[in-house]
C-alpha positions as CSV (number, residue, x, y, z in Angstrom):
1,M,0.0,0.0,-0.1
2,V,2.9,2.3,0.5
3,S,6.0,2.2,-1.6
4,T,9.5,2.2,-0.1
5,T,10.0,5.7,-1.6
6,Q,7.0,6.8,0.4
7,A,8.3,5.4,3.5
8,Q,11.6,6.9,3.2
9,T,10.7,10.5,2.8
10,P,8.2,12.8,4.5
11,Q,4.9,12.2,2.7
12,K,4.2,15.3,0.7
13,T,2.4,14.5,-2.6
14,N,3.8,16.7,-5.4
15,L,0.5,17.3,-7.2
16,P,0.3,18.6,-10.8
17,N,0.0,22.3,-11.0
18,F,-3.6,22.4,-12.1
19,I,-4.7,20.5,-8.9
20,N,-2.2,21.9,-6.5
21,P,-4.1,24.7,-4.5
22,K,-2.4,25.6,-1.1
23,W,-5.2,24.1,1.0
24,L,-4.6,20.6,-0.7
25,D,-2.0,19.5,1.9
26,H,-1.6,15.8,2.2
27,D,-0.9,15.7,6.0
28,W,-4.0,17.9,6.6
29,L,-6.3,16.1,4.2
30,E,-5.5,12.4,4.8
31,P,-6.9,11.9,8.3
32,R,-9.9,14.0,7.3
33,F,-10.5,12.0,4.2
34,V,-10.3,8.8,6.4
35,V,-13.1,10.2,8.7
36,I,-15.3,11.2,5.7
37,T,-14.9,7.8,3.9
38,G,-15.9,6.0,7.2
39,L,-18.9,8.3,7.7
40,M,-20.1,7.5,4.2
41,L,-20.0,3.9,4.8
42,V,-21.8,4.2,8.0
43,A,-24.4,6.4,6.4
44,S,-24.8,4.0,3.6
45,F,-25.2,1.1,6.0
46,I,-27.8,2.9,8.1
47,G,-29.5,4.2,5.0
48,G,-29.9,0.7,3.5
49,Q,-31.7,-0.4,6.8
50,M,-34.0,2.6,6.5
51,G,-34.7,2.1,2.7
52,I,-33.2,5.4,1.5
53,P,-33.4,6.2,-2.2
54,E,-30.9,4.6,-4.4
55,W,-29.5,7.7,-5.7
56,L,-28.7,8.9,-2.2
57,D,-26.9,5.6,-1.5
58,G,-25.0,6.1,-4.7
59,L,-24.0,9.6,-3.6
60,F,-22.6,8.2,-0.3
61,G,-20.5,5.8,-2.3
62,L,-19.3,8.4,-4.7
63,I,-18.1,10.6,-1.8
64,A,-16.5,7.5,-0.1
65,Y,-14.6,6.7,-3.4
66,I,-13.5,10.3,-3.9
67,T,-12.2,10.8,-0.3
68,G,-10.8,7.3,0.0
69,G,-9.1,7.2,-3.4
70,T,-8.0,10.6,-4.5
71,L,-4.6,10.8,-2.7
72,G,-3.7,7.2,-3.5
73,T,-4.6,7.6,-7.1
74,I,-2.6,10.9,-7.4
75,H,0.4,9.4,-5.9
76,A,0.2,6.2,-8.0
77,V,-0.3,8.1,-11.3
78,E,2.5,10.6,-10.3
79,H,4.8,7.8,-9.6
80,L,4.0,6.2,-12.9
81,I,4.5,9.4,-14.8
82,K,7.7,10.5,-13.1
83,H,9.5,7.2,-12.7
84,H,7.7,5.1,-15.3
85,K,7.2,2.5,-12.5
86,L,4.1,0.9,-10.9
87,D,3.9,0.7,-7.1
88,V,1.6,-1.0,-4.7
89,D,-0.7,1.9,-4.4
90,M,-1.8,1.3,-8.0
91,L,-2.8,-2.2,-7.1
92,M,-5.1,-1.1,-4.4
93,I,-6.7,1.6,-6.5
94,L,-7.3,-0.8,-9.3
95,A,-8.8,-3.3,-7.0
96,A,-11.2,-0.8,-5.5
97,F,-12.4,0.4,-8.9
98,G,-12.7,-3.0,-10.1
99,A,-15.1,-3.8,-7.3
100,A,-17.2,-0.8,-8.2
101,I,-17.3,-1.9,-11.9
102,I,-19.1,-5.1,-10.8
103,G,-21.5,-3.3,-8.5
104,E,-19.7,-4.2,-5.3
105,W,-18.9,-0.5,-4.5
106,H,-19.6,-1.1,-0.7
107,E,-16.7,-3.5,-0.6
108,G,-14.5,-1.3,-2.7
109,A,-15.3,1.5,-0.3
110,V,-14.3,-0.5,2.6
111,L,-11.1,-1.3,0.8
112,L,-10.4,2.4,0.3
113,F,-11.4,3.3,3.9
114,L,-9.0,0.8,5.3
115,F,-6.3,1.7,2.7
116,T,-6.4,5.4,3.8
117,L,-6.7,4.5,7.5
118,S,-3.8,2.2,7.4
119,H,-1.7,4.8,5.5
120,A,-2.5,7.5,8.0
121,L,-1.6,5.2,10.8
122,Q,1.7,4.3,9.1
123,E,2.5,8.1,8.6
124,Y,1.8,8.7,12.3
125,A,4.0,5.9,13.4
126,I,6.9,6.8,11.1
127,G,6.3,10.5,11.9
128,R,6.9,9.6,15.6
129,S,10.4,8.4,14.5
130,R,11.0,11.6,12.5
131,N,9.7,13.7,15.4
132,A,12.5,12.3,17.6
133,I,14.9,14.2,15.2
134,K,12.7,17.2,14.5
135,S,12.4,17.8,18.2
136,L,16.0,19.0,18.1
137,F,14.8,22.1,16.5
138,K,13.1,23.1,19.8
139,L,16.7,23.3,21.3
140,Y,17.1,26.6,19.4
141,P,16.1,29.6,21.4
142,E,13.9,32.1,19.4
143,T,16.1,35.1,20.4
144,A,19.5,35.9,21.8
145,T,21.0,38.7,23.6
146,I,24.3,40.0,22.0
147,K,26.8,42.6,22.9
148,R,27.7,45.2,20.2
149,G,29.9,47.9,21.4
150,D,28.6,49.4,24.7
151,Q,25.1,48.1,24.0
152,T,23.2,44.9,24.3
153,V,20.5,44.1,21.7
154,V,18.1,41.2,21.3
155,V,18.1,39.5,17.9
156,K,16.7,36.3,16.4
157,F,19.1,33.4,16.8
158,N,19.7,33.0,13.1
159,E,20.9,36.7,12.9
160,I,23.9,36.0,15.1
161,A,27.1,36.6,13.1
162,V,30.5,34.9,13.6
163,G,32.4,37.0,16.2
164,D,29.4,38.3,18.0
165,I,29.5,38.1,21.8
166,V,26.4,36.3,23.0
167,L,25.3,37.0,26.7
168,I,23.7,33.8,28.2
169,A,21.9,33.9,31.5
170,P,21.3,31.0,33.8
171,G,18.6,28.6,32.5
172,E,18.9,29.8,28.8
173,R,19.7,27.6,25.9
174,I,23.0,28.5,24.1
175,P,22.1,29.5,20.5
176,V,25.4,29.2,18.9
177,D,28.7,27.1,18.7
178,G,31.3,29.3,20.3
179,V,34.1,29.8,22.7
180,V,33.6,31.2,26.3
181,V,35.2,34.6,26.7
182,G,33.8,35.6,30.0
183,G,32.1,34.0,33.0
184,R,31.9,30.5,34.4
185,S,29.1,27.9,34.5
186,A,28.0,24.4,34.3
187,V,26.4,23.4,31.0
188,D,24.0,20.6,30.2
189,Q,25.4,19.1,26.9
190,A,23.2,16.0,26.9
191,P,21.4,17.0,23.6
192,I,24.6,17.1,21.8
193,T,27.1,14.8,23.5
194,G,24.9,12.5,25.5
195,E,26.7,13.4,28.7
196,S,24.5,12.7,31.7
197,M,26.1,15.3,34.0
198,P,26.6,19.1,33.4
199,V,30.1,20.1,32.3
200,E,32.0,22.9,33.8
201,K,32.7,25.8,31.4
202,E,35.1,28.6,31.7
203,V,37.1,31.1,29.6
204,G,38.6,29.2,26.6
205,H,36.2,26.3,26.7
206,T,34.0,25.4,23.6
207,V,30.2,25.3,24.0
208,F,27.6,24.1,21.4
209,A,24.3,25.3,20.1
210,G,21.3,23.6,21.8
211,T,23.0,23.1,25.2
212,L,21.6,24.5,28.4
213,N,23.4,26.9,30.6
214,K,22.6,25.9,34.2
215,Q,24.1,28.2,36.7
216,G,26.3,31.2,36.1
217,M,26.5,33.9,33.3
218,L,28.4,33.1,30.2
219,D,29.8,35.4,27.5
220,V,30.2,33.3,24.3
221,Q,31.9,34.4,21.1
222,A,30.2,32.8,18.1
223,T,32.5,30.7,15.9
224,H,29.8,29.4,13.4
225,P,26.7,30.9,11.9
226,A,23.3,29.5,12.8
227,G,23.0,27.2,9.8
228,Q,26.5,25.6,10.2
229,N,26.7,24.9,14.0
230,T,26.8,21.5,15.5
231,L,23.1,21.1,16.1
232,A,22.2,22.1,12.5
233,R,24.7,19.7,11.1
234,I,23.4,16.9,13.3
235,I,19.8,17.5,12.2
236,K,20.8,17.6,8.6
237,M,22.8,14.5,8.8
238,V,20.1,12.4,10.4
239,E,17.4,13.6,8.0
240,E,19.7,12.6,5.2
241,A,20.4,9.3,6.9
242,Q,16.7,8.6,7.2
243,D,16.3,9.1,3.4
244,A,19.3,6.9,2.6
245,K,18.4,3.4,1.7
246,A,19.9,0.2,3.3
247,P,20.7,-2.6,0.8
248,T,17.8,-4.6,1.9
249,A,15.4,-1.7,1.4
250,A,16.9,-0.8,-2.0
251,F,16.4,-4.5,-3.1
252,L,12.7,-4.4,-2.0
253,E,12.1,-1.2,-3.9
254,K,13.3,-2.8,-7.0
255,F,11.4,-6.0,-6.2
256,E,8.2,-3.8,-5.7
257,E,8.1,-2.6,-9.3
258,K,8.6,-6.0,-10.8
259,Y,6.2,-7.7,-8.4
260,A,3.5,-5.1,-9.1
261,L,3.8,-5.8,-12.9
262,F,3.7,-9.5,-12.2
263,I,0.5,-9.2,-10.1
264,I,-1.3,-7.0,-12.6
265,A,-0.4,-9.4,-15.4
266,S,-1.5,-12.4,-13.3
267,V,-4.7,-10.8,-12.4
268,A,-5.4,-9.9,-16.0
269,L,-4.9,-13.5,-17.0
270,F,-7.1,-14.6,-14.0
271,I,-9.9,-12.3,-15.2
272,I,-9.8,-13.7,-18.8
273,I,-8.8,-17.4,-18.6
274,P,-11.4,-19.0,-16.2
275,P,-14.5,-17.7,-17.8
276,L,-13.1,-18.6,-21.2
277,L,-11.8,-22.1,-20.5
278,F,-13.9,-23.3,-17.5
279,N,-17.1,-21.3,-18.0
280,V,-16.8,-19.6,-14.7
281,P,-19.3,-16.7,-14.2
282,F,-17.4,-13.5,-15.2
283,T,-18.8,-11.4,-12.3
284,E,-17.9,-13.9,-9.6
285,N,-14.4,-14.5,-11.2
286,F,-13.8,-10.8,-11.6
287,Y,-14.6,-10.2,-7.8
288,R,-12.2,-12.9,-6.9
289,A,-9.5,-11.3,-9.1
290,M,-10.0,-8.0,-7.2
291,V,-9.6,-9.8,-3.9
292,L,-6.5,-11.6,-5.2
293,M,-5.0,-8.2,-6.4
294,T,-5.7,-6.8,-3.0
295,V,-4.3,-9.6,-0.8
296,A,-1.2,-10.1,-3.1
297,S,-0.1,-6.5,-2.8
298,P,3.2,-6.4,-0.9
299,C,2.5,-3.4,1.2
300,A,3.7,-4.8,4.5
301,L,6.7,-6.3,2.9
302,V,8.0,-3.1,1.2
303,I,7.4,-0.9,4.2
304,S,8.7,-3.3,6.8
305,V,12.4,-2.5,6.1
306,P,12.5,1.3,5.8
307,A,10.1,1.7,8.8
308,S,12.3,-0.3,11.0
309,F,15.6,1.4,9.9
310,I,14.0,4.9,10.2
311,S,13.0,4.0,13.8
312,A,16.4,2.6,14.5
313,I,18.2,5.6,13.2
314,A,16.0,8.0,15.2
315,S,16.6,5.8,18.3
316,G,20.4,5.9,17.8
317,A,20.3,9.7,17.3
318,R,18.6,10.1,20.7
319,A,21.3,8.0,22.4
320,G,24.1,10.0,20.7
321,I,24.7,7.6,17.9
322,L,24.4,9.2,14.4
323,F,24.1,6.6,11.5
324,K,24.7,8.3,8.3
325,G,22.3,5.9,6.5
326,G,20.5,2.7,6.6
327,A,23.3,0.9,4.7
328,Y,25.7,1.6,7.7
329,L,23.1,0.7,10.3
330,E,22.7,-2.6,8.5
331,Q,26.5,-3.2,7.9
332,M,27.2,-2.6,11.6
333,A,25.4,-5.8,12.5
334,V,27.9,-8.0,10.4
335,I,31.3,-6.6,11.4
336,K,33.9,-9.1,12.6
337,A,36.5,-6.7,14.1
338,V,36.8,-3.2,15.6
339,A,40.2,-1.4,15.0
340,F,40.8,1.4,17.5
341,D,43.0,4.3,17.0
342,K,44.8,4.8,20.5
343,T,45.1,8.6,21.2
344,G,41.8,10.2,21.9
345,T,39.9,6.9,21.5
346,L,41.2,4.3,24.0
347,T,43.0,7.2,25.7
348,A,41.8,10.6,26.8
349,G,44.1,12.3,24.3
350,K,45.9,14.5,26.6
351,P,48.8,14.0,29.0
352,D,48.5,13.8,32.9
353,V,51.1,13.7,35.5
354,T,51.5,10.0,36.7
355,D,54.7,10.0,38.8
356,V,56.8,12.5,40.7
357,H,60.1,11.3,42.1
358,S,62.1,13.8,44.0
359,C,65.8,13.5,44.7
360,C,67.4,13.0,48.2
361,S,65.9,15.1,50.9
362,L,63.3,17.0,48.7
363,V,59.6,16.3,49.0
364,D,57.6,15.6,45.8
365,D,55.4,18.7,46.2
366,E,58.5,21.0,46.2
367,L,59.8,19.5,43.0
368,L,56.4,19.8,41.4
369,A,55.9,23.4,42.5
370,V,59.2,24.5,40.9
371,A,58.4,22.5,37.7
372,A,55.0,24.1,37.5
373,S,56.3,27.6,38.2
374,V,58.6,27.2,35.2
375,E,56.0,25.5,33.0
376,S,53.4,28.1,33.7
377,R,55.1,30.3,31.1
378,S,54.9,27.5,28.4
379,E,51.9,26.5,26.2
380,H,53.2,23.0,25.5
381,P,50.6,20.2,26.4
382,L,53.1,18.6,28.9
383,A,53.7,22.0,30.6
384,K,49.9,22.4,31.0
385,A,49.6,19.0,32.5
386,I,52.2,19.8,35.1
387,V,50.6,23.1,36.1
388,I,47.2,21.4,36.4
389,E,48.7,18.8,38.7
390,A,50.3,21.4,40.9
391,K,46.9,23.3,41.1
392,R,45.2,20.1,41.9
393,R,47.6,19.7,44.9
394,N,47.0,23.4,45.9
395,L,50.7,24.2,45.5
396,T,51.9,27.8,45.4
397,L,53.8,28.8,42.2
398,E,56.8,31.0,42.4
399,I,57.4,34.0,40.1
400,V,59.7,33.2,37.2
401,Q,62.3,36.0,36.7
402,E,63.9,34.6,33.5
403,F,62.6,32.2,30.8
404,E,64.4,30.7,27.8
405,A,63.1,27.9,25.7
406,I,65.6,25.7,24.0
407,A,63.8,24.0,21.1
408,G,63.4,20.3,21.4
409,Q,65.4,20.2,24.6
410,G,63.9,22.1,27.5
411,I,63.8,25.4,29.4
412,V,66.4,27.5,31.3
413,S,64.8,29.9,33.8
414,K,65.4,31.6,37.1
415,V,63.0,30.9,40.1
416,D,63.5,32.5,43.5
417,G,66.9,33.8,42.4
418,K,68.2,30.2,41.4
419,Q,68.7,29.0,37.8
420,V,66.3,26.1,37.0
421,K,66.7,23.8,34.0
422,L,63.8,21.6,32.9
423,G,63.6,19.3,30.0
424,N,64.2,15.9,28.4
425,I,66.6,13.6,30.2
426,A,69.2,13.4,27.3
427,Y,69.5,17.2,27.5
428,L,69.9,17.4,31.3
429,T,72.4,14.5,31.7
430,K,74.8,16.5,29.6
431,I,74.7,19.3,32.2
432,A,74.7,17.0,35.4
433,P,74.9,13.2,35.7
434,M,71.7,11.6,37.0
435,P,71.9,9.9,40.4
436,P,71.6,6.2,40.1
437,H,68.3,5.8,42.0
438,L,66.7,8.4,39.7
439,A,68.1,6.6,36.7
440,E,66.5,3.3,37.9
441,Y,63.1,5.2,38.2
442,H,63.7,6.7,34.7
443,A,64.3,3.3,33.1
444,S,61.3,1.8,34.7
445,L,59.0,4.7,33.7
446,E,60.2,4.7,30.1
447,A,59.6,0.9,29.9
448,D,56.0,1.7,30.9
449,G,55.8,3.9,27.8
450,K,55.7,7.1,29.9
451,T,57.3,10.5,28.9
452,V,59.8,11.6,31.5
453,I,61.2,15.1,32.1
454,G,63.8,16.1,34.6
455,V,64.4,19.2,36.8
456,V,67.9,20.6,37.8
457,R,68.3,23.5,40.1
458,E,71.5,25.5,40.7
459,G,73.0,24.8,44.1
460,Q,70.5,22.0,44.9
461,C,73.1,19.7,46.2
462,E,74.5,22.1,48.8
463,G,74.0,20.6,52.2
464,C,72.3,17.5,50.7
465,G,74.7,14.6,50.8
466,G,71.9,12.2,50.1
467,C,73.4,10.3,47.2
468,E,76.8,8.8,46.2
469,F,77.8,12.0,44.5
470,G,78.2,13.6,48.0
471,Q,77.6,17.1,49.3
472,N,78.5,20.0,47.1
473,S,79.2,17.6,44.2
474,G,77.4,19.8,41.6
475,C,74.7,17.2,40.9
476,D,71.9,19.6,41.5
477,W,69.1,17.2,40.3
478,M,65.8,18.0,41.9
479,G,64.1,14.9,40.4
480,I,61.9,13.6,37.6
481,I,58.3,13.8,36.5
482,A,56.5,11.2,34.4
483,L,53.5,11.9,32.2
484,A,51.3,9.8,30.1
485,D,48.1,9.8,28.0
486,Q,45.7,8.4,30.4
487,L,43.5,5.4,29.5
488,R,39.7,6.1,29.4
489,P,38.1,4.5,32.5
490,E,35.7,2.5,30.3
491,S,38.2,1.2,27.8
492,K,39.0,-2.0,29.4
493,A,35.3,-3.0,29.9
494,V,34.4,-2.0,26.3
495,V,37.2,-4.1,24.8
496,A,36.1,-7.0,27.0
497,D,32.5,-6.6,26.0
498,L,33.4,-6.5,22.4
499,R,35.5,-9.6,22.6
500,A,32.7,-11.4,24.5
501,K,30.5,-10.7,21.5
502,G,33.0,-12.6,19.4
503,I,34.4,-9.5,17.8
504,E,38.2,-9.2,17.2
505,V,39.8,-6.0,18.6
506,A,42.9,-4.3,17.2
507,M,44.7,-1.1,18.1
508,F,46.5,1.1,15.5
509,T,48.7,4.0,16.7
510,G,51.5,6.2,15.5
511,D,53.2,5.9,19.0
512,N,56.2,3.7,19.6
513,E,55.9,0.1,20.5
514,Q,56.6,0.6,24.2
515,V,53.7,3.1,24.6
516,A,51.4,1.0,22.4
517,N,52.1,-2.3,24.3
518,S,51.6,-0.6,27.6
519,I,48.2,0.7,26.6
520,A,47.2,-2.6,24.9
521,K,48.2,-4.6,27.9
522,Q,46.0,-2.5,30.2
523,V,42.8,-2.8,28.0
524,G,43.4,-6.4,27.0
525,I,44.2,-6.0,23.2
526,T,46.6,-8.5,21.8
527,R,46.6,-7.3,18.1
528,V,48.7,-4.2,18.2
529,H,50.2,-2.1,15.3
530,A,52.6,0.7,16.4
531,G,54.5,3.5,14.8
532,L,52.0,3.9,12.0
533,M,51.7,6.8,9.6
534,P,48.2,7.5,8.2
535,E,49.0,5.4,5.1
536,D,50.4,2.6,7.2
537,K,47.1,2.3,9.0
538,V,45.5,1.7,5.7
539,T,47.9,-1.2,5.1
540,A,47.2,-2.6,8.6
541,L,43.4,-2.2,8.0
542,K,43.6,-4.2,4.7
543,Q,45.5,-7.0,6.5
544,L,42.9,-7.1,9.3
545,Q,40.1,-7.3,6.7
546,S,41.8,-10.2,4.8
547,E,42.1,-12.2,8.0
548,V,38.8,-11.7,9.8
549,G,36.3,-9.9,7.4
550,A,34.3,-6.7,7.8
551,V,36.0,-4.1,10.2
552,A,34.8,-1.0,11.9
553,M,37.6,1.7,12.3
554,V,37.3,4.0,15.2
555,G,39.2,7.3,15.1
556,D,39.2,11.0,15.3
557,G,38.5,11.7,11.7
558,V,41.6,13.6,11.0
559,N,44.8,11.6,10.7
560,D,42.6,8.5,10.6
561,A,40.6,9.7,7.6
562,P,42.1,7.2,5.0
563,A,41.5,4.2,7.3
564,L,38.0,5.5,8.2
565,A,37.2,5.7,4.6
566,L,38.5,2.3,3.7
567,A,36.8,0.4,6.6
568,E,33.5,-1.1,6.0
569,I,32.3,1.2,8.9
570,G,34.1,4.4,9.9
571,I,33.3,5.6,13.4
572,A,34.3,9.0,14.7
573,M,34.6,9.3,18.5
574,G,33.6,12.4,20.5
575,A,32.8,14.3,17.3
576,A,30.8,17.2,18.8
577,G,31.8,20.3,16.9
578,T,34.4,18.4,14.8
579,D,33.8,19.1,11.1
580,V,36.2,16.5,9.7
581,A,34.7,13.6,11.8
582,L,31.2,14.6,10.9
583,E,32.1,14.5,7.2
584,T,34.4,11.5,7.1
585,A,32.8,8.8,9.3
586,D,29.8,6.6,8.5
587,I,28.8,6.6,12.2
588,V,29.4,9.6,14.6
589,L,29.4,9.2,18.4
590,M,28.6,12.6,19.7
591,G,29.9,12.1,23.2
592,D,33.3,10.7,24.4
593,K,31.6,7.4,25.2
594,L,33.3,4.2,24.0
595,E,30.4,2.1,25.2
596,L,28.3,3.6,22.4
597,I,30.1,1.4,19.9
598,A,28.9,-1.8,21.6
599,Q,25.4,-0.2,21.8
600,A,25.6,0.7,18.0
601,I,26.3,-3.0,17.3
602,T,23.5,-4.1,19.5
603,L,21.0,-1.6,18.0
604,S,22.1,-2.7,14.5
605,K,21.5,-6.4,15.2
606,K,18.2,-5.5,16.8
607,A,17.2,-3.6,13.7
608,R,18.1,-6.5,11.4
609,Q,16.2,-8.9,13.7
610,V,13.1,-6.7,13.5
611,V,13.4,-6.4,9.7
612,W,13.5,-10.1,9.3
613,Q,10.6,-10.6,11.7
614,N,8.6,-8.1,9.6
615,I,9.7,-9.8,6.2
616,I,8.7,-13.3,7.4
617,F,5.5,-12.1,9.0
618,S,4.6,-10.1,5.7
619,L,5.3,-12.9,3.4
620,G,3.4,-15.4,5.6
621,V,0.3,-13.1,5.6
622,I,0.5,-12.7,1.8
623,V,0.7,-16.4,1.2
624,M,-2.3,-17.2,3.5
625,L,-4.5,-14.5,2.1
626,V,-3.7,-15.5,-1.5
627,L,-4.5,-19.1,-0.7
628,G,-7.7,-17.9,0.8
629,A,-8.6,-15.9,-2.2
630,L,-8.0,-18.8,-4.5
631,F,-9.5,-21.7,-2.6
632,I,-12.0,-20.5,-0.1
633,S,-13.5,-17.5,-1.9
634,L,-12.1,-15.0,0.8
635,P,-14.4,-11.9,1.0
636,L,-12.9,-8.7,-0.1
637,P,-13.5,-7.0,3.3
638,L,-11.6,-9.8,5.1
639,G,-8.8,-9.7,2.6
640,V,-8.5,-6.0,3.0
641,L,-8.5,-6.3,6.8
642,G,-5.8,-8.9,6.8
643,H,-3.7,-6.9,4.3
644,E,-4.0,-3.5,5.9
645,G,-3.7,-5.0,9.4
646,S,-0.4,-6.7,8.6
647,T,0.9,-3.4,7.2
648,V,0.1,-1.5,10.3
649,I,1.5,-4.4,12.5
650,V,5.0,-4.4,10.9
651,V,5.3,-0.5,11.2
652,L,4.3,-0.5,14.9
653,N,6.7,-3.5,15.4
654,G,9.5,-1.4,14.0
655,L,8.3,1.7,16.1
656,I,8.0,-0.1,19.5
657,S,11.0,-2.4,19.1
658,L,13.4,0.2,17.8
659,L,12.3,3.8,18.6
660,L,11.8,2.9,22.2
661,Y,14.9,0.6,22.3
662,P,17.3,3.0,24.4
663,E,14.8,3.6,27.1
664,Y,14.3,-0.2,27.4
665,V,18.0,-0.8,27.7
666,R,18.3,1.9,30.4
667,W,15.3,0.5,32.2
668,R,16.7,-3.0,32.1
669,K,20.0,-1.8,33.5
670,S,18.5,0.2,36.2
671,R,16.4,-2.8,37.2
672,A,19.5,-5.0,37.3
673,T,21.2,-2.6,39.8
674,V,18.2,-2.5,42.2
């Protein structure tokens, strides 16, 4: 009753110009036509009991046919003219008019009534899936307050220009992607990243359109115009994904056309042959042919796949998993391996201080305070990590009098009147030999794949005497500090979960083997490829594909782009606001949540399961109804009821099983913890 094309796109009939007045809107008309058609049938039935004139009964029938068949006829004819293809709507219309030809207009009207009613219910069900995405538009505030010069003005959110300073009060939605230039607050980013807890934002932090400012005032400088922010791109991408066909859906669309031709040809032969060869009464045979055309129509079959995939795509989007099309949703169910980039995927992507080893009589905090004082003048990621750790320990930083960076080696500075040199170990050991106990720590830390820096302070060894170099030896080592990219807390559990599902797990990284093996050992990955350039990741991916089959590549969408493009499924991690990730990957995980990968696989398998449930059910109903029409003279109303009922059932099965799937998972998990 509804073609795959109809199910994939919002139902807006493109009527010919001469019958396309503004009031003839499909979404507005269809439910009203259903009611009118039903009322005409009731009026005809009651009138028949009361003995109304035949012309009045005929008028009821004419109105029922007009309201029940107009939209379907327009669509079927339009589809035939534009695409030169028949669809299942044509079968239903022909069956209804065939019934009228032999005087069974009541049964034809029942067919049209159930036809339009079923279609309206399908549109409502599929519309619920689409509304899960369209509801994102509600995240845009209607207006925004911006600062221009010394004045503040209120403008519509789509009038905000790049560079404008937007003033956001507590409780207001943020209308733009931007950078905080003033204020501090907690922001609810759940609609974009899926994070359950508000995230602290201060000067320099990025915020996204559609998120909610919870507490303090924020001044945000817009970095994207309204039509190009993260929220707008998400909405566009998911709408395009809902229109993109999965392989199974594309096959059924081609099948629909050939099947419709086969049914029309078969019914035409059925109308002609029995009366000619077997002396069967024409009217009785024609009636049966109309029943056969109705029940053989594959409405439930052709809508079962797109309806299920649309629901699954909407369901995934609400959970922070953006499938770029039904093809990727379907493919995700059959992957045999997941290849992870290390940095920013299995790890947080930024260094943290892991170890502080002071020399001799020093305490670790003194060493860290001096190092942080020097590094506070640097923008290097390692420097920032040391300063952050010092602040976390509430250490007081000293004023740095001099500062000279030596490229690739370290820093020479003066703190509290004493010269301090900080940098890589090779550089510092040329200045002062490292004490043996620090050298042991250093070797151990490097074996664990950590980055180690040292700190030497002028006159440090005076009065020390704590090592074999002796007092006043000129050693002057304060100690060493180790840093490493920290493993995400959930990485180990996610890898274990994937392996429990029978999926091979590999890690690709540009880091050296020591670092790679250290991380791999912590998360439980045995298949490790280290020291890879972007083109080397492609080679490693091809090898993995040849050994295990379909592979999903998880990366950041920048240096992993070649591998993301080659893999059967490319997955971008934590891609909120990242243009390249949104463009390159087939699946985008909007929050930094590794566990969404396993959830995407589960949702994909669930979608395939629902699709095959619907296909088997649809085929079973068609076979039973066709046999009933051929051998037990199935009445047209019962045939229509079975046909339209099966169509509604498969749509509702997809809606309930997939659109509500994340809520069910969360409910099940919450019950398990009670």
